[in-house]
C-alpha positions in Angstrom: 13.9 -33.8 23.8 10.4 -34.3 21.9 9.4 -31.3 23.0 12.4 -29.7 20.9 11.9 -32.2 17.9 7.9 -30.7 17.5 9.5 -27.0 18.0 12.2 -27.9 15.2 9.1 -29.0 13.0 7.2 -25.7 13.5 10.7 -24.4 12.4 10.7 -25.5 9.7 6.9 -25.3 8.4 7.5 -21.6 9.4 10.7 -20.9 7.2 8.7 -23.4 4.2 5.2 -20.4 5.2 7.0 -18.0 4.5 9.0 -19.4 1.0 5.5 -19.6 0.0 4.2 -16.6 0.8 6.6 -14.5 -0.3 
């Protein structure tokens, strides 16, 4: 469960980074 939560946060961070770099 913790691993899934971490993966979710990583996905959110990657999406946020994509929006920033675009």
